[in-house]
C-alpha positions as a printed NumPy array, in Angstrom:
array([[-66.707,  83.682,  18.201],
       [-65.995,  84.732,  21.779],
       [-65.974,  88.231,  23.193],
       [-63.269,  89.109,  25.664],
       [-64.218,  91.641,  28.317],
       [-61.806,  93.706,  30.353],
       [-63.166,  95.492,  33.4  ],
       [-60.922,  98.287,  34.618],
       [-61.384,  99.583,  38.178],
       [-60.572, 103.248,  37.356],
       [-63.741, 105.324,  37.003],
       [-64.79 , 106.766,  33.67 ],
       [-66.216, 109.641,  35.655],
       [-67.94 , 110.195,  38.953],
       [-70.036, 107.121,  39.679],
       [-68.986, 105.404,  36.427],
       [-67.073, 102.118,  36.069],
       [-65.636, 101.319,  32.666],
       [-66.04 ,  98.008,  30.929],
       [-63.996,  97.386,  27.795],
       [-65.389,  94.761,  25.443],
       [-62.822,  94.174,  22.727],
       [-62.235,  97.739,  21.479],
       [-65.478,  99.307,  22.733],
       [-65.971, 100.855,  26.159],
       [-69.102, 100.595,  28.285],
       [-69.712, 102.406,  31.548],
       [-71.647, 100.962,  34.474],
       [-73.046, 103.446,  36.985],
       [-73.048, 100.77 ,  39.697],
       [-69.824,  98.994,  40.804],
       [-71.796,  95.786,  41.325],
       [-72.804,  94.096,  38.05 ],
       [-74.312,  90.704,  37.27 ],
       [-73.415,  88.237,  34.579],
       [-76.63 ,  89.11 ,  32.793],
       [-75.763,  92.826,  32.786],
       [-72.389,  92.036,  31.227],
       [-74.104,  90.119,  28.434],
       [-76.671,  92.871,  27.962],
       [-73.892,  95.449,  27.666],
       [-72.469,  93.607,  24.658],
       [-75.941,  92.853,  23.255],
       [-75.757,  89.079,  23.531],
       [-79.371,  87.923,  23.521],
       [-81.093,  85.84 ,  24.649],
       [-78.758,  85.954,  27.633],
       [-79.677,  82.444,  28.803],
       [-77.958,  81.062,  25.685],
       [-74.579,  82.484,  26.732],
       [-72.123,  81.845,  29.529],
       [-69.839,  84.317,  31.302],
       [-66.498,  83.339,  32.819],
       [-64.158,  85.469,  34.906],
       [-60.472,  84.938,  34.263],
       [-58.57 ,  84.847,  37.557],
       [-54.981,  85.976,  38.089],
       [-53.667,  82.403,  38.107],
       [-55.196,  81.669,  34.704],
       [-58.182,  79.714,  35.969],
       [-61.683,  80.496,  34.726],
       [-64.597,  80.882,  37.115],
       [-68.14 ,  80.834,  35.793],
       [-70.343,  83.819,  36.631],
       [-74.029,  82.907,  36.682],
       [-76.527,  85.291,  35.123],
       [-77.747,  86.359,  38.574],
       [-74.299,  86.345,  40.203],
       [-72.697,  89.684,  41.099],
       [-69.15 ,  90.931,  40.469],
       [-67.619,  93.88 ,  42.351],
       [-65.768,  96.212,  39.97 ],
       [-64.085,  98.107,  42.817],
       [-61.559,  95.353,  43.553],
       [-57.901,  96.109,  42.968],
       [-56.437,  94.9  ,  39.71 ],
       [-57.968,  94.289,  36.314],
       [-60.955,  91.995,  35.927],
       [-61.373,  90.011,  32.723],
       [-64.416,  88.165,  31.534],
       [-65.06 ,  85.871,  28.602],
       [-68.413,  85.064,  27.053],
       [-69.357,  82.268,  24.689],
       [-72.35 ,  80.519,  23.224],
       [-73.397,  77.785,  25.621],
       [-74.494,  75.259,  22.969],
       [-70.985,  74.705,  21.573],
       [-68.277,  72.322,  22.693],
       [-64.702,  71.662,  21.583],
       [-62.74 ,  68.42 ,  21.719],
       [-59.086,  67.795,  22.536],
       [-56.927,  65.036,  23.997],
       [-54.735,  65.463,  27.063],
       [-52.257,  62.75 ,  28.058],
       [-54.226,  60.333,  25.887],
       [-57.635,  61.175,  27.392],
       [-60.417,  62.844,  25.427],
       [-62.108,  65.969,  26.77 ],
       [-65.151,  68.059,  25.822],
       [-64.642,  71.752,  26.593],
       [-67.188,  74.559,  26.517],
       [-64.772,  77.347,  25.637],
       [-63.177,  77.845,  22.214],
       [-59.809,  78.212,  23.925],
       [-58.017,  76.813,  26.962],
       [-55.036,  77.973,  29.018],
       [-51.929,  76.051,  30.007],
       [-52.925,  76.176,  33.664],
       [-56.378,  74.774,  32.92 ],
       [-54.786,  71.882,  31.034],
       [-52.526,  71.129,  34.002],
       [-55.523,  71.212,  36.362],
       [-57.416,  68.794,  34.117],
       [-54.379,  66.499,  33.969],
       [-54.094,  66.542,  37.775],
       [-50.414,  67.534,  37.796],
       [-48.493,  70.064,  39.871],
       [-48.513,  73.331,  37.872],
       [-45.238,  74.429,  39.46 ],
       [-43.163,  71.457,  38.316],
       [-45.001,  70.149,  35.244],
       [-45.184,  71.639,  31.779],
       [-47.838,  71.119,  29.129],
       [-47.077,  70.816,  25.417],
       [-49.141,  71.046,  22.254],
       [-48.205,  68.192,  19.907],
       [-47.379,  69.429,  16.4  ],
       [-47.071,  67.424,  13.222],
       [-44.163,  69.523,  11.97 ],
       [-41.352,  70.859,  14.142],
       [-40.891,  70.727,  17.888],
       [-43.85 ,  70.344,  20.2  ],
       [-44.964,  73.696,  21.61 ],
       [-44.601,  74.492,  25.309],
       [-47.732,  76.264,  26.63 ],
       [-47.436,  78.948,  29.312],
       [-49.81 ,  78.934,  32.285],
       [-51.687,  82.013,  31.095],
       [-51.336,  81.314,  27.375],
       [-54.604,  80.683,  25.542],
       [-54.798,  77.982,  22.867],
       [-57.49 ,  78.299,  20.214],
       [-59.489,  75.056,  19.921],
       [-61.541,  76.181,  16.923],
       [-59.142,  74.968,  14.234],
       [-59.908,  71.867,  12.176],
       [-58.995,  68.573,  13.817],
       [-58.506,  67.647,  17.453],
       [-55.679,  69.326,  19.35 ],
       [-53.431,  66.955,  21.301],
       [-51.724,  68.01 ,  24.531],
       [-49.422,  66.15 ,  26.906],
       [-47.827,  66.957,  30.248],
       [-44.468,  66.135,  31.793],
       [-41.846,  67.373,  34.228],
       [-40.786,  70.816,  33.017],
       [-37.033,  70.207,  33.244],
       [-34.949,  67.075,  32.809],
       [-32.129,  66.335,  35.238],
       [-30.087,  63.211,  35.81 ],
       [-32.312,  60.413,  36.981],
       [-35.486,  62.51 ,  36.894],
       [-38.604,  62.372,  34.775],
       [-38.781,  64.49 ,  31.66 ],
       [-40.324,  64.798,  28.226],
       [-38.583,  62.029,  26.319],
       [-41.205,  59.873,  24.614],
       [-43.089,  61.091,  21.538],
       [-46.761,  61.941,  22.275],
       [-47.935,  58.821,  20.396],
       [-45.849,  56.556,  22.643],
       [-47.038,  58.267,  25.788],
       [-50.661,  58.041,  24.667],
       [-50.29 ,  54.335,  23.857],
       [-48.853,  53.488,  27.277],
       [-51.443,  55.532,  29.127],
       [-54.431,  54.181,  27.219],
       [-53.185,  50.616,  27.807],
       [-52.734,  51.184,  31.533],
       [-48.954,  50.685,  31.469],
       [-47.168,  52.638,  34.199],
       [-43.93 ,  54.248,  33.049],
       [-41.261,  56.788,  33.899],
       [-39.23 ,  58.845,  31.47 ],
       [-35.647,  59.232,  32.671],
       [-32.35 ,  60.753,  31.652],
       [-28.822,  60.158,  32.933],
       [-26.505,  62.608,  31.242],
       [-27.02 ,  62.262,  27.502],
       [-28.712,  58.851,  27.848],
       [-32.497,  58.926,  27.66 ],
       [-34.763,  56.049,  28.55 ],
       [-38.205,  54.893,  29.553],
       [-38.864,  52.495,  32.434],
       [-41.943,  50.297,  32.09 ],
       [-43.063,  49.692,  35.646],
       [-44.048,  46.34 ,  37.075],
       [-44.716,  44.439,  33.853],
       [-45.981,  40.905,  34.336],
       [-43.582,  38.18 ,  33.184],
       [-44.685,  34.912,  31.522],
       [-46.277,  32.735,  34.166],
       [-44.09 ,  29.959,  35.61 ],
       [-41.029,  30.749,  33.514],
       [-39.012,  32.962,  35.867],
       [-38.324,  33.072,  39.582],
       [-40.342,  36.271,  39.971],
       [-43.65 ,  37.28 ,  38.458],
       [-43.084,  40.954,  37.523],
       [-40.223,  43.372,  36.882],
       [-39.409,  46.884,  35.767],
       [-38.08 ,  47.023,  32.213],
       [-35.647,  49.677,  31.036],
       [-35.569,  50.683,  27.358],
       [-32.774,  53.003,  26.204],
       [-33.849,  55.39 ,  23.462],
       [-31.387,  56.459,  20.751],
       [-31.072,  60.181,  20.048],
       [-32.916,  59.77 ,  16.744],
       [-35.8  ,  57.755,  18.239],
       [-38.42 ,  56.982,  16.939],
       [-36.701,  57.095,  13.559],
       [-34.123,  54.653,  14.93 ],
       [-34.807,  51.464,  16.865],
       [-34.092,  50.835,  20.55 ],
       [-31.676,  47.927,  20.822],
       [-31.484,  45.871,  24.014],
       [-33.662,  45.999,  27.126],
       [-32.895,  45.621,  30.83 ],
       [-34.705,  44.142,  33.845],
       [-34.833,  45.061,  37.504],
       [-34.738,  42.955,  39.597],
       [-32.645,  40.351,  37.817],
       [-34.505,  37.181,  36.9  ],
       [-33.537,  33.515,  36.549],
       [-35.252,  30.734,  34.662],
       [-37.178,  28.396,  36.949],
       [-35.894,  25.482,  34.9  ],
       [-32.244,  25.072,  35.854],
       [-32.16 ,  28.107,  38.153],
       [-29.921,  30.032,  35.758],
       [-29.86 ,  33.273,  33.85 ],
       [-31.375,  33.16 ,  30.346],
       [-28.976,  33.116,  27.417],
       [-27.388,  36.517,  26.698],
       [-29.023,  37.948,  29.826],
       [-26.264,  37.736,  32.398],
       [-24.449,  41.064,  32.076],
       [-24.942,  44.175,  34.273],
       [-25.769,  47.662,  33.085],
       [-25.615,  50.705,  35.382],
       [-28.337,  53.33 ,  34.976],
       [-30.016,  55.717,  37.384],
       [-28.14 ,  54.444,  40.395],
       [-29.174,  50.814,  39.789],
       [-27.515,  47.813,  38.182],
       [-29.88 ,  46.325,  35.609],
       [-29.885,  42.893,  33.995],
       [-29.014,  43.359,  30.325],
       [-30.942,  41.303,  27.776],
       [-28.885,  41.355,  24.599],
       [-31.557,  41.293,  21.921],
       [-31.317,  43.16 ,  18.601],
       [-33.772,  44.345,  15.998],
       [-32.627,  45.02 ,  12.421],
       [-36.181,  45.523,  11.079],
       [-37.387,  48.894,  12.365],
       [-39.789,  50.994,  10.261],
       [-39.438,  54.771,  10.799],
       [-42.807,  56.485,  10.969],
       [-44.588,  53.185,  11.729],
       [-42.896,  51.535,  14.701],
       [-42.906,  52.909,  18.225],
       [-42.975,  51.826,  21.852],
       [-45.724,  49.329,  20.976],
       [-43.258,  47.557,  18.667],
       [-40.63 ,  47.403,  21.387],
       [-43.187,  45.998,  23.834],
       [-44.029,  43.171,  21.435],
       [-40.317,  42.4  ,  21.005],
       [-39.814,  42.31 ,  24.77 ],
       [-42.837,  40.102,  25.329],
       [-41.672,  37.679,  22.649],
       [-38.102,  37.588,  24.004],
       [-39.381,  36.778,  27.482],
       [-41.741,  34.086,  26.167],
       [-38.992,  32.178,  24.319],
       [-36.158,  32.807,  26.795],
       [-34.04 ,  29.681,  27.287]])
């Protein structure tokens, strides 16, 4: 179990600097302390089996080596966290697996690991029951529970034509782990995912790759997506014509897409997802006539 340390600049007395470790208070006579002294103050021995991290104002953690010094006279409140160095915790973030030395992680740290802009992106904890949980930058998530926590990132707000959190975490993880580029979009009440630059069956169409738009019903993934849409429009090489039931326009996101009227009456809630729709699209393109 971790110990959280709060260092408060106000003196406990003349020449004394208070250190609060959980509910106990320790006083350092010197304003300059080392990581090892912090561990010694809370009786964590041997000290070389523990790590000390300083929590910065922006939520990031900075490791303090045993021989590294910290100045307690700085303005503001200093916080430190210690933990046993032989433990690690696993979680997934945007479909990638991570090993983490701390028993908890902050929202900002997750965004840094994901490589996204903390100002415009949010990070969510996927939950089996109820809505996924939005994590604040400075909020700490306990990683010690049974199972592997799953996090995902996305644009924090959804506006017309912009990215947002639309796909379920399982769909997003599938696309990312299979190297499929995608954008989640919304135009008014219509939500969709655009699969970017998918390769088309070789020699069948007049172009080799296209973006594919999939509109998602409000109850997705319990309900099936219906048709799909291509951009740019494609023609069959044989006969230089549009495929059957693929000659009507559909306006979305400021573009006019080629509608492929294909339907699916056999959707299994709780089983099917974006992977099912991908197979349907691939098959429709393969047999297009």
